[in-house]
N, CA, C and O atoms as a CHARMM CRD file, in Angstrom:
* protein
*
  348
    1    1 MET  N    -29.17500 -38.90700  17.24300 PROA 1      0.00000
    2    1 MET  CA   -30.27100 -37.97400  17.54000 PROA 1      0.00000
    3    1 MET  C    -28.56500 -36.83300  17.55900 PROA 1      0.00000
    4    1 MET  O    -27.38900 -37.19900  17.54500 PROA 1      0.00000
    5    2 GLU  N    -29.27800 -35.18500  17.60300 PROA 2      0.00000
    6    2 GLU  CA   -28.28800 -33.78200  17.52200 PROA 2      0.00000
    7    2 GLU  C    -28.00700 -33.85000  19.27200 PROA 2      0.00000
    8    2 GLU  O    -28.82000 -33.99800  20.18400 PROA 2      0.00000
    9    3 LYS  N    -27.01400 -33.73400  19.29400 PROA 3      0.00000
   10    3 LYS  CA   -26.62700 -33.28000  20.97800 PROA 3      0.00000
   11    3 LYS  C    -26.94200 -31.91100  20.77100 PROA 3      0.00000
   12    3 LYS  O    -26.63400 -31.17700  19.83200 PROA 3      0.00000
   13    4 GLU  N    -27.90900 -31.57800  22.26700 PROA 4      0.00000
   14    4 GLU  CA   -28.05900 -29.41600  22.35800 PROA 4      0.00000
   15    4 GLU  C    -26.59800 -29.33400  22.91000 PROA 4      0.00000
   16    4 GLU  O    -26.04400 -30.12300  23.67400 PROA 4      0.00000
   17    5 PRO  N    -26.13900 -28.26900  22.37900 PROA 5      0.00000
   18    5 PRO  CA   -25.30900 -27.31300  22.85200 PROA 5      0.00000
   19    5 PRO  C    -25.69400 -27.18700  24.63200 PROA 5      0.00000
   20    5 PRO  O    -26.75800 -26.91900  25.19000 PROA 5      0.00000
   21    6 GLU  N    -24.68100 -27.42400  25.04600 PROA 6      0.00000
   22    6 GLU  CA   -24.57600 -27.10300  27.01900 PROA 6      0.00000
   23    6 GLU  C    -24.51800 -25.45500  27.29000 PROA 6      0.00000
   24    6 GLU  O    -23.60300 -24.67500  27.02600 PROA 6      0.00000
   25    7 SER  N    -25.81500 -25.19900  27.91000 PROA 7      0.00000
   26    7 SER  CA   -25.32900 -24.00100  28.60000 PROA 7      0.00000
   27    7 SER  C    -24.48900 -23.59400  30.01400 PROA 7      0.00000
   28    7 SER  O    -24.49100 -22.46700  30.50800 PROA 7      0.00000
   29    8 GLY  N    -23.96200 -24.45700  30.40700 PROA 8      0.00000
   30    8 GLY  CA   -23.27200 -24.71800  31.45300 PROA 8      0.00000
   31    8 GLY  C    -22.03400 -23.08400  31.53200 PROA 8      0.00000
   32    8 GLY  O    -20.85000 -23.39300  31.39400 PROA 8      0.00000
   33    9 GLY  N    -22.22700 -22.01400  31.67100 PROA 9      0.00000
   34    9 GLY  CA   -21.29000 -21.58400  32.53700 PROA 9      0.00000
   35    9 GLY  C    -20.73700 -20.31500  31.31300 PROA 9      0.00000
   36    9 GLY  O    -20.43300 -19.14000  31.52000 PROA 9      0.00000
   37   10 ALA  N    -20.77000 -21.37900  29.55900 PROA 10     0.00000
   38   10 ALA  CA   -19.62400 -20.72100  28.86600 PROA 10     0.00000
   39   10 ALA  C    -20.62100 -19.65500  28.01000 PROA 10     0.00000
   40   10 ALA  O    -21.78200 -19.60000  27.60300 PROA 10     0.00000
   41   11 LYS  N    -19.59200 -18.98400  28.01000 PROA 11     0.00000
   42   11 LYS  CA   -19.48700 -17.59000  27.21800 PROA 11     0.00000
   43   11 LYS  C    -19.60100 -17.28400  26.05600 PROA 11     0.00000
   44   11 LYS  O    -18.51800 -17.47100  25.50100 PROA 11     0.00000
   45   12 PRO  N    -20.54000 -16.80800  25.19800 PROA 12     0.00000
   46   12 PRO  CA   -21.22700 -16.88300  23.88800 PROA 12     0.00000
   47   12 PRO  C    -20.13200 -16.40000  23.10800 PROA 12     0.00000
   48   12 PRO  O    -19.28100 -15.61300  23.52200 PROA 12     0.00000
   49   13 GLU  N    -20.19000 -16.99100  21.75400 PROA 13     0.00000
   50   13 GLU  CA   -18.74900 -16.50600  20.56700 PROA 13     0.00000
   51   13 GLU  C    -19.20100 -15.49000  20.81500 PROA 13     0.00000
   52   13 GLU  O    -20.31700 -15.19600  21.24500 PROA 13     0.00000
   53   14 LEU  N    -17.95900 -14.61700  20.43400 PROA 14     0.00000
   54   14 LEU  CA   -18.28400 -13.32800  20.19900 PROA 14     0.00000
   55   14 LEU  C    -17.56200 -13.08000  18.06000 PROA 14     0.00000
   56   14 LEU  O    -16.63500 -13.64500  17.47900 PROA 14     0.00000
   57   15 GLU  N    -18.42700 -12.16200  17.63700 PROA 15     0.00000
   58   15 GLU  CA   -17.90700 -11.83900  16.23000 PROA 15     0.00000
   59   15 GLU  C    -16.71500 -11.64200  16.26400 PROA 15     0.00000
   60   15 GLU  O    -16.11000 -11.15200  17.21800 PROA 15     0.00000
   61   16 ARG  N    -16.07000 -12.13600  14.83700 PROA 16     0.00000
   62   16 ARG  CA   -14.98800 -11.56500  14.98200 PROA 16     0.00000
   63   16 ARG  C    -14.34000 -10.26900  14.02900 PROA 16     0.00000
   64   16 ARG  O    -13.77800  -9.18200  14.16600 PROA 16     0.00000
   65   17 ASN  N    -14.78300 -11.09400  13.09300 PROA 17     0.00000
   66   17 ASN  CA   -14.66900 -10.27800  11.49200 PROA 17     0.00000
   67   17 ASN  C    -15.93200  -8.83200  11.89100 PROA 17     0.00000
   68   17 ASN  O    -16.87700  -9.27300  12.54500 PROA 17     0.00000
   69   18 LEU  N    -16.00100  -7.85300  11.70200 PROA 18     0.00000
   70   18 LEU  CA   -16.83000  -6.75500  12.27800 PROA 18     0.00000
   71   18 LEU  C    -16.63700  -6.00100  10.90300 PROA 18     0.00000
   72   18 LEU  O    -16.63600  -4.80500  11.19600 PROA 18     0.00000
   73   19 GLY  N    -16.51900  -6.10300   9.92100 PROA 19     0.00000
   74   19 GLY  CA   -16.37700  -5.20900   8.26700 PROA 19     0.00000
   75   19 GLY  C    -14.95500  -4.65900   8.67000 PROA 19     0.00000
   76   19 GLY  O    -14.03000  -4.81800   9.46600 PROA 19     0.00000
   77   20 GLU  N    -15.44000  -3.81900   7.46900 PROA 20     0.00000
   78   20 GLU  CA   -14.05400  -2.71300   7.35200 PROA 20     0.00000
   79   20 GLU  C    -14.57400  -1.85900   8.02100 PROA 20     0.00000
   80   20 GLU  O    -15.76600  -1.55900   8.09300 PROA 20     0.00000
   81   21 GLN  N    -13.39000  -1.28300   8.71900 PROA 21     0.00000
   82   21 GLN  CA   -13.10800   0.13600  10.32300 PROA 21     0.00000
   83   21 GLN  C    -13.04400   1.47100   9.16200 PROA 21     0.00000
   84   21 GLN  O    -12.52900   1.77200   8.08500 PROA 21     0.00000
   85   22 PRO  N    -13.78000   1.90700  10.01800 PROA 22     0.00000
   86   22 PRO  CA   -13.10000   3.80100  10.07300 PROA 22     0.00000
   87   22 PRO  C    -11.96900   3.55900   9.56600 PROA 22     0.00000
   88   22 PRO  O    -11.83600   3.56300   8.34200 PROA 22     0.00000
   89   23 LEU  N    -11.15300   3.35600  10.22500 PROA 23     0.00000
   90   23 LEU  CA    -9.13200   3.27500   9.97900 PROA 23     0.00000
   91   23 LEU  C     -9.09100   2.94500   8.50500 PROA 23     0.00000
   92   23 LEU  O     -8.37100   3.64100   7.79000 PROA 23     0.00000
   93   24 ALA  N     -9.83800   1.88500   7.94000 PROA 24     0.00000
   94   24 ALA  CA    -9.19300   2.39200   6.67700 PROA 24     0.00000
   95   24 ALA  C    -10.04000   3.76700   5.66500 PROA 24     0.00000
   96   24 ALA  O     -9.81300   3.98300   4.47400 PROA 24     0.00000
   97   25 GLY  N    -10.63400   4.23400   6.19700 PROA 25     0.00000
   98   25 GLY  CA   -11.80700   5.52100   5.52100 PROA 25     0.00000
   99   25 GLY  C    -10.53100   6.75500   5.67900 PROA 25     0.00000
  100   25 GLY  O    -10.19400   7.52100   4.77600 PROA 25     0.00000
  101   26 VAL  N     -9.88000   6.69700   7.23400 PROA 26     0.00000
  102   26 VAL  CA    -9.14300   7.87800   7.54900 PROA 26     0.00000
  103   26 VAL  C     -7.95400   7.40200   6.42700 PROA 26     0.00000
  104   26 VAL  O     -7.92100   8.02000   5.36400 PROA 26     0.00000
  105   27 MET  N     -7.10900   6.44900   6.63100 PROA 27     0.00000
  106   27 MET  CA    -6.24100   5.85500   5.98200 PROA 27     0.00000
  107   27 MET  C     -6.36300   6.28500   4.64400 PROA 27     0.00000
  108   27 MET  O     -5.50300   6.88100   3.99400 PROA 27     0.00000
  109   28 ASP  N     -7.48300   5.94400   4.27900 PROA 28     0.00000
  110   28 ASP  CA    -7.24700   5.66300   2.53100 PROA 28     0.00000
  111   28 ASP  C     -7.58100   8.04600   2.04300 PROA 28     0.00000
  112   28 ASP  O     -6.99800   8.81400   1.27800 PROA 28     0.00000
  113   29 GLU  N     -8.52400   8.18700   2.82500 PROA 29     0.00000
  114   29 GLU  CA    -8.49800   9.83300   2.62700 PROA 29     0.00000
  115   29 GLU  C     -6.95300  10.49300   2.82400 PROA 29     0.00000
  116   29 GLU  O     -6.63900  11.56000   2.29600 PROA 29     0.00000
  117   30 ASN  N     -6.22300   9.85600   3.49300 PROA 30     0.00000
  118   30 ASN  CA    -5.33800  10.70700   3.70100 PROA 30     0.00000
  119   30 ASN  C     -3.79800  10.06000   2.73800 PROA 30     0.00000
  120   30 ASN  O     -2.68400  10.55400   2.90900 PROA 30     0.00000
  121   31 GLY  N     -3.99900   9.22000   2.03100 PROA 31     0.00000
  122   31 GLY  CA    -3.09800   8.23500   1.31100 PROA 31     0.00000
  123   31 GLY  C     -2.33700   7.61800   1.96000 PROA 31     0.00000
  124   31 GLY  O     -1.32000   7.26400   1.36400 PROA 31     0.00000
  125   32 TYR  N     -2.48100   7.20200   3.49900 PROA 32     0.00000
  126   32 TYR  CA    -1.22400   6.64700   3.77300 PROA 32     0.00000
  127   32 TYR  C     -1.82300   5.18300   3.51100 PROA 32     0.00000
  128   32 TYR  O     -3.00500   4.84800   3.57600 PROA 32     0.00000
  129   33 LYS  N     -0.49400   4.24600   3.13900 PROA 33     0.00000
  130   33 LYS  CA    -0.31900   2.48800   3.19600 PROA 33     0.00000
  131   33 LYS  C     -0.21400   1.92500   4.89500 PROA 33     0.00000
  132   33 LYS  O     -0.07400   2.29200   6.06200 PROA 33     0.00000
  133   34 SER  N     -0.36900   0.95900   4.15400 PROA 34     0.00000
  134   34 SER  CA    -0.05500   0.01100   6.20700 PROA 34     0.00000
  135   34 SER  C      1.11800   0.95200   6.58700 PROA 34     0.00000
  136   34 SER  O      1.07800   1.97000   7.28000 PROA 34     0.00000
  137   35 SER  N      2.70800   0.06900   5.65100 PROA 35     0.00000
  138   35 SER  CA     3.65900   0.95600   5.88900 PROA 35     0.00000
  139   35 SER  C      3.81500   1.95700   6.66900 PROA 35     0.00000
  140   35 SER  O      4.48000   2.10800   7.69400 PROA 35     0.00000
  141   36 ASP  N      2.83100   2.92800   5.82100 PROA 36     0.00000
  142   36 ASP  CA     3.47400   4.57100   6.46100 PROA 36     0.00000
  143   36 ASP  C      2.65000   4.21500   7.96700 PROA 36     0.00000
  144   36 ASP  O      3.28900   4.89600   8.76900 PROA 36     0.00000
  145   37 LEU  N      1.44300   3.41900   8.83500 PROA 37     0.00000
  146   37 LEU  CA     1.47200   3.51600   9.55300 PROA 37     0.00000
  147   37 LEU  C      2.20900   2.47600  11.07700 PROA 37     0.00000
  148   37 LEU  O      2.00400   2.50900  12.29000 PROA 37     0.00000
  149   38 VAL  N      3.31400   1.45100   9.96100 PROA 38     0.00000
  150   38 VAL  CA     4.23400   0.79200  10.59900 PROA 38     0.00000
  151   38 VAL  C      4.88500   1.68800  11.15000 PROA 38     0.00000
  152   38 VAL  O      4.87000   1.94200  12.35400 PROA 38     0.00000
  153   39 SER  N      5.76600   2.46100   9.96200 PROA 39     0.00000
  154   39 SER  CA     6.55300   3.05100  10.06700 PROA 39     0.00000
  155   39 SER  C      6.58400   4.44700  11.16700 PROA 39     0.00000
  156   39 SER  O      7.63800   5.07000  11.29600 PROA 39     0.00000
  157   40 ALA  N      5.46400   4.81500  11.84900 PROA 40     0.00000
  158   40 ALA  CA     5.07500   6.24900  12.59800 PROA 40     0.00000
  159   40 ALA  C      4.79500   5.42900  13.75300 PROA 40     0.00000
  160   40 ALA  O      4.78800   6.11400  14.77600 PROA 40     0.00000
  161   41 SER  N      4.54900   4.13500  13.96300 PROA 41     0.00000
  162   41 SER  CA     4.37900   3.36900  15.08800 PROA 41     0.00000
  163   41 SER  C      5.95400   3.66300  16.27200 PROA 41     0.00000
  164   41 SER  O      7.01400   3.47100  15.67700 PROA 41     0.00000
  165   42 SER  N      6.07800   4.01800  17.55100 PROA 42     0.00000
  166   42 SER  CA     7.54500   3.51300  18.01500 PROA 42     0.00000
  167   42 SER  C      7.01500   2.57800  19.43000 PROA 42     0.00000
  168   42 SER  O      7.43600   2.72500  20.57700 PROA 42     0.00000
  169   43 LEU  N      6.04600   1.66200  18.99100 PROA 43     0.00000
  170   43 LEU  CA     5.46700   0.37200  19.53200 PROA 43     0.00000
  171   43 LEU  C      6.35200  -0.68100  18.72600 PROA 43     0.00000
  172   43 LEU  O      7.44500  -0.55800  18.17300 PROA 43     0.00000
  173   44 GLN  N      5.59300  -1.62200  18.84200 PROA 44     0.00000
  174   44 GLN  CA     5.93100  -2.24500  18.45000 PROA 44     0.00000
  175   44 GLN  C      5.04200  -3.29700  17.33000 PROA 44     0.00000
  176   44 GLN  O      4.89900  -4.49900  17.55700 PROA 44     0.00000
  177   45 LEU  N      4.46900  -2.57800  16.05300 PROA 45     0.00000
  178   45 LEU  CA     3.24800  -3.15600  15.36600 PROA 45     0.00000
  179   45 LEU  C      3.80300  -2.92400  13.76900 PROA 45     0.00000
  180   45 LEU  O      4.40400  -2.22700  12.95200 PROA 45     0.00000
  181   46 THR  N      2.90900  -4.36600  14.14500 PROA 46     0.00000
  182   46 THR  CA     3.31100  -4.38200  12.14300 PROA 46     0.00000
  183   46 THR  C      1.87400  -4.65100  11.29500 PROA 46     0.00000
  184   46 THR  O      0.66000  -4.62400  11.49700 PROA 46     0.00000
  185   47 HSD  N      2.79900  -4.91700  10.25100 PROA 47     0.00000
  186   47 HSD  CA     1.59800  -4.90600   8.81900 PROA 47     0.00000
  187   47 HSD  C      0.23300  -5.54300   8.80800 PROA 47     0.00000
  188   47 HSD  O     -0.82700  -5.12500   8.34000 PROA 47     0.00000
  189   48 LYS  N      0.53000  -6.67600   9.45000 PROA 48     0.00000
  190   48 LYS  CA    -0.64100  -7.89300  10.19300 PROA 48     0.00000
  191   48 LYS  C     -1.51000  -7.58800  10.46100 PROA 48     0.00000
  192   48 LYS  O     -2.61200  -7.52000   9.91700 PROA 48     0.00000
  193   49 MET  N     -0.78600  -7.14700  12.17200 PROA 49     0.00000
  194   49 MET  CA    -1.83000  -5.90000  12.95700 PROA 49     0.00000
  195   49 MET  C     -3.12800  -5.30800  12.04700 PROA 49     0.00000
  196   49 MET  O     -4.35700  -5.35300  11.99600 PROA 49     0.00000
  197   50 VAL  N     -1.85200  -4.66600  11.30700 PROA 50     0.00000
  198   50 VAL  CA    -2.57600  -2.98900  10.32700 PROA 50     0.00000
  199   50 VAL  C     -3.30200  -3.27900   9.58700 PROA 50     0.00000
  200   50 VAL  O     -4.19100  -2.45300   9.38500 PROA 50     0.00000
  201   51 GLY  N     -3.34200  -4.58800   8.77600 PROA 51     0.00000
  202   51 GLY  CA    -3.78000  -4.97800   7.72300 PROA 51     0.00000
  203   51 GLY  C     -5.70400  -5.75700   8.51900 PROA 51     0.00000
  204   51 GLY  O     -6.82900  -5.61400   8.04100 PROA 51     0.00000
  205   52 ARG  N     -5.30300  -6.44400   9.69100 PROA 52     0.00000
  206   52 ARG  CA    -6.86000  -6.77200  10.46900 PROA 52     0.00000
  207   52 ARG  C     -7.32700  -6.04600  10.78900 PROA 52     0.00000
  208   52 ARG  O     -8.54000  -5.85800  10.71100 PROA 52     0.00000
  209   53 ALA  N     -6.31100  -5.19700  11.39500 PROA 53     0.00000
  210   53 ALA  CA    -7.41200  -3.48400  11.40400 PROA 53     0.00000
  211   53 ALA  C     -7.89300  -3.06300  10.94500 PROA 53     0.00000
  212   53 ALA  O     -8.93100  -2.50300  11.29900 PROA 53     0.00000
  213   54 ARG  N     -7.36000  -3.09100   9.75800 PROA 54     0.00000
  214   54 ARG  CA    -8.19000  -1.87700   8.10200 PROA 54     0.00000
  215   54 ARG  C     -9.82300  -3.38800   8.13700 PROA 54     0.00000
  216   54 ARG  O    -10.96500  -3.18100   7.72700 PROA 54     0.00000
  217   55 ARG  N     -9.32900  -4.62600   8.70900 PROA 55     0.00000
  218   55 ARG  CA   -10.63500  -4.88600   7.52800 PROA 55     0.00000
  219   55 ARG  C    -11.35200  -5.51500   8.08000 PROA 55     0.00000
  220   55 ARG  O    -12.04700  -6.37400   7.53800 PROA 55     0.00000
  221   56 GLY  N    -11.36800  -5.12500   9.83000 PROA 56     0.00000
  222   56 GLY  CA   -12.15800  -4.81300  10.86500 PROA 56     0.00000
  223   56 GLY  C    -12.06100  -6.96100  11.63100 PROA 56     0.00000
  224   56 GLY  O    -13.07400  -7.65400  11.72600 PROA 56     0.00000
  225   57 ARG  N    -10.89800  -7.36800  11.94400 PROA 57     0.00000
  226   57 ARG  CA   -11.10300  -8.39300  12.66600 PROA 57     0.00000
  227   57 ARG  C    -10.89200  -8.07100  13.79400 PROA 57     0.00000
  228   57 ARG  O    -10.10800  -7.12700  13.88400 PROA 57     0.00000
  229   58 ARG  N    -11.46000  -8.66500  15.19700 PROA 58     0.00000
  230   58 ARG  CA   -11.79100  -8.42100  16.33000 PROA 58     0.00000
  231   58 ARG  C     -9.85600  -8.09900  16.71300 PROA 58     0.00000
  232   58 ARG  O     -9.00300  -8.74800  16.10800 PROA 58     0.00000
  233   59 LEU  N     -9.46500  -7.00100  17.80100 PROA 59     0.00000
  234   59 LEU  CA    -8.10400  -6.82400  17.98800 PROA 59     0.00000
  235   59 LEU  C     -8.28200  -6.93400  19.51000 PROA 59     0.00000
  236   59 LEU  O     -9.25000  -7.03400  20.26400 PROA 59     0.00000
  237   60 THR  N     -6.92000  -6.87400  19.65400 PROA 60     0.00000
  238   60 THR  CA    -7.31500  -7.00000  21.36200 PROA 60     0.00000
  239   60 THR  C     -7.25900  -5.28800  21.88300 PROA 60     0.00000
  240   60 THR  O     -7.04200  -4.42000  21.03700 PROA 60     0.00000
  241   61 PRO  N     -7.43500  -4.99500  23.06900 PROA 61     0.00000
  242   61 PRO  CA    -6.97900  -3.78700  23.28400 PROA 61     0.00000
  243   61 PRO  C     -6.19100  -3.49100  23.42600 PROA 61     0.00000
  244   61 PRO  O     -6.11500  -2.28600  23.67000 PROA 61     0.00000
  245   62 ASN  N     -4.76500  -4.39500  23.40300 PROA 62     0.00000
  246   62 ASN  CA    -4.02400  -3.80600  23.33000 PROA 62     0.00000
  247   62 ASN  C     -3.11500  -3.34000  22.08000 PROA 62     0.00000
  248   62 ASN  O     -2.20200  -2.52000  21.97800 PROA 62     0.00000
  249   63 THR  N     -3.73100  -4.18300  21.20400 PROA 63     0.00000
  250   63 THR  CA    -2.90900  -3.68500  19.62600 PROA 63     0.00000
  251   63 THR  C     -4.33900  -2.66900  19.42800 PROA 63     0.00000
  252   63 THR  O     -3.99000  -1.50000  19.26300 PROA 63     0.00000
  253   64 LYS  N     -5.35600  -2.79000  19.41400 PROA 64     0.00000
  254   64 LYS  CA    -5.96500  -1.56400  19.18900 PROA 64     0.00000
  255   64 LYS  C     -5.33500  -0.12600  19.36400 PROA 64     0.00000
  256   64 LYS  O     -5.37900   0.85300  18.61900 PROA 64     0.00000
  257   65 ASN  N     -4.62600  -0.35700  20.81700 PROA 65     0.00000
  258   65 ASN  CA    -4.54900   0.95900  21.67400 PROA 65     0.00000
  259   65 ASN  C     -2.75400   1.37700  20.70700 PROA 65     0.00000
  260   65 ASN  O     -2.33400   2.53400  20.69100 PROA 65     0.00000
  261   66 LYS  N     -1.99300   0.23700  20.03500 PROA 66     0.00000
  262   66 LYS  CA    -1.18700   0.37400  19.52900 PROA 66     0.00000
  263   66 LYS  C     -1.51000   1.03300  17.70900 PROA 66     0.00000
  264   66 LYS  O     -0.70800   1.72900  17.08600 PROA 66     0.00000
  265   67 VAL  N     -2.39200   0.72900  17.37300 PROA 67     0.00000
  266   67 VAL  CA    -2.92200   1.04000  16.13200 PROA 67     0.00000
  267   67 VAL  C     -3.26800   3.00900  16.24200 PROA 67     0.00000
  268   67 VAL  O     -2.77000   4.01200  15.73000 PROA 67     0.00000
  269   68 HSD  N     -4.24300   2.75400  17.08700 PROA 68     0.00000
  270   68 HSD  CA    -4.50700   4.73500  17.97600 PROA 68     0.00000
  271   68 HSD  C     -3.46800   4.92600  18.02800 PROA 68     0.00000
  272   68 HSD  O     -3.12300   5.23600  16.88700 PROA 68     0.00000
  273   69 GLN  N     -2.26900   4.95900  18.97500 PROA 69     0.00000
  274   69 GLN  CA    -1.70500   6.08400  19.32800 PROA 69     0.00000
  275   69 GLN  C     -0.39900   5.72600  17.93200 PROA 69     0.00000
  276   69 GLN  O      0.20600   6.79700  17.98500 PROA 69     0.00000
  277   70 ALA  N      0.18500   5.06200  17.02400 PROA 70     0.00000
  278   70 ALA  CA     0.42900   5.08700  15.52000 PROA 70     0.00000
  279   70 ALA  C     -0.31000   6.35700  14.56400 PROA 70     0.00000
  280   70 ALA  O      0.08100   7.38200  14.00400 PROA 70     0.00000
  281   71 MET  N     -1.25500   5.82600  14.69500 PROA 71     0.00000
  282   71 MET  CA    -2.85000   6.80900  13.70100 PROA 71     0.00000
  283   71 MET  C     -2.39200   8.11400  14.44600 PROA 71     0.00000
  284   71 MET  O     -1.86900   8.90400  13.66100 PROA 71     0.00000
  285   72 ALA  N     -2.43500   8.49200  15.54800 PROA 72     0.00000
  286   72 ALA  CA    -2.41100  10.00800  15.68400 PROA 72     0.00000
  287   72 ALA  C     -0.80400  10.75900  15.72400 PROA 72     0.00000
  288   72 ALA  O     -0.61600  11.92800  15.39000 PROA 72     0.00000
  289   73 ALA  N      0.23100   9.86400  16.18200 PROA 73     0.00000
  290   73 ALA  CA     1.45500  10.31900  14.83800 PROA 73     0.00000
  291   73 ALA  C      1.55600  10.45000  13.95200 PROA 73     0.00000
  292   73 ALA  O      2.24400  11.38600  13.54400 PROA 73     0.00000
  293   74 LEU  N      0.93600   9.60000  13.12000 PROA 74     0.00000
  294   74 LEU  CA     1.24300  10.46000  11.82100 PROA 74     0.00000
  295   74 LEU  C     -0.15700  11.43300  11.44200 PROA 74     0.00000
  296   74 LEU  O     -0.04000  12.13500  10.43800 PROA 74     0.00000
  297   75 LEU  N     -0.65100  11.45900  11.72800 PROA 75     0.00000
  298   75 LEU  CA    -1.98200  12.65900  11.70100 PROA 75     0.00000
  299   75 LEU  C     -0.90100  13.56600  12.62500 PROA 75     0.00000
  300   75 LEU  O     -1.89300  14.25200  12.87100 PROA 75     0.00000
  301   76 GLY  N     -0.16600  14.01000  13.12800 PROA 76     0.00000
  302   76 GLY  CA     0.05400  14.90200  14.31700 PROA 76     0.00000
  303   76 GLY  C     -1.32800  15.55500  15.10100 PROA 76     0.00000
  304   76 GLY  O     -1.58100  16.69800  15.48200 PROA 76     0.00000
  305   77 ARG  N     -1.66700  14.98900  15.12500 PROA 77     0.00000
  306   77 ARG  CA    -3.08500  15.62200  16.35400 PROA 77     0.00000
  307   77 ARG  C     -3.74400  14.62000  16.62600 PROA 77     0.00000
  308   77 ARG  O     -3.79500  13.54300  16.03100 PROA 77     0.00000
  309   78 PRO  N     -4.50300  15.11900  17.95800 PROA 78     0.00000
  310   78 PRO  CA    -5.37900  13.73200  18.59100 PROA 78     0.00000
  311   78 PRO  C     -5.88300  12.92400  17.79400 PROA 78     0.00000
  312   78 PRO  O     -5.53900  13.25100  16.65800 PROA 78     0.00000
  313   79 ILE  N     -6.62100  11.89900  17.78500 PROA 79     0.00000
  314   79 ILE  CA    -7.75600  11.37300  16.92400 PROA 79     0.00000
  315   79 ILE  C     -8.33100  10.44000  17.86800 PROA 79     0.00000
  316   79 ILE  O     -7.54500   9.70500  18.46600 PROA 79     0.00000
  317   80 GLY  N     -9.26700  10.37000  18.04600 PROA 80     0.00000
  318   80 GLY  CA   -10.48400   9.64900  18.73900 PROA 80     0.00000
  319   80 GLY  C    -10.84100   8.31900  18.53200 PROA 80     0.00000
  320   80 GLY  O    -11.55600   8.07000  17.56200 PROA 80     0.00000
  321   81 MET  N    -10.38500   7.20100  19.44500 PROA 81     0.00000
  322   81 MET  CA   -10.59500   5.65800  19.28900 PROA 81     0.00000
  323   81 MET  C    -11.60600   4.86200  18.65900 PROA 81     0.00000
  324   81 MET  O    -11.50500   3.76100  18.11700 PROA 81     0.00000
  325   82 GLY  N    -13.12900   6.00800  18.91100 PROA 82     0.00000
  326   82 GLY  CA   -14.18700   5.65200  18.03700 PROA 82     0.00000
  327   82 GLY  C    -14.20600   6.84600  15.96000 PROA 82     0.00000
  328   82 GLY  O    -15.13400   7.12200  15.20000 PROA 82     0.00000
  329   83 GLU  N    -13.14900   7.05300  15.92000 PROA 83     0.00000
  330   83 GLU  CA   -13.21500   7.38100  14.77800 PROA 83     0.00000
  331   83 GLU  C    -12.26500   6.38400  13.79200 PROA 83     0.00000
  332   83 GLU  O    -12.02100   6.42600  12.58600 PROA 83     0.00000
  333   84 LEU  N    -11.89900   5.58500  14.73700 PROA 84     0.00000
  334   84 LEU  CA   -10.70300   4.37100  14.12900 PROA 84     0.00000
  335   84 LEU  C    -11.83100   2.74400  13.93600 PROA 84     0.00000
  336   84 LEU  O    -12.36600   2.14600  13.00200 PROA 84     0.00000
  337   85 PHE  N    -11.73500   2.60200  15.32100 PROA 85     0.00000
  338   85 PHE  CA   -12.76100   1.61700  15.07200 PROA 85     0.00000
  339   85 PHE  C    -14.62100   1.90800  15.65700 PROA 85     0.00000
  340   85 PHE  O    -14.84800   2.77300  16.50300 PROA 85     0.00000
  341   86 ASN  N    -15.35500   1.36000  15.26800 PROA 86     0.00000
  342   86 ASN  CA   -16.62200   0.86900  15.01400 PROA 86     0.00000
  343   86 ASN  C    -17.22600  -0.19900  16.34400 PROA 86     0.00000
  344   86 ASN  O    -18.42000  -0.37500  16.59100 PROA 86     0.00000
  345   87 TYR  N    -16.06100  -0.83000  17.09100 PROA 87     0.00000
  346   87 TYR  CA   -16.56100  -1.83000  17.99000 PROA 87     0.00000
  347   87 TYR  C    -15.71400  -1.07800  19.28900 PROA 87     0.00000
  348   87 TYR  O    -15.77900  -1.55000  20.42400 PROA 87     0.00000
């Protein structure tokens, strides 16, 4: 007999893979590679973080902020978080 999942206050599972993000389009449009974003960052941003951001893996708010700040520095202008991520 199969066991029913208990709903005893457990949080529903969040979708972690959200598909390619607008960040990838902005980077491609401007001819930037992941290493350009990592170099532009004054914070500790890794290639792995940038790759996860482009592919749409759900990021922590801190990592999203690092990517956002690095992209603004690279573009030399302010950019909205909504222009980079759709979640």
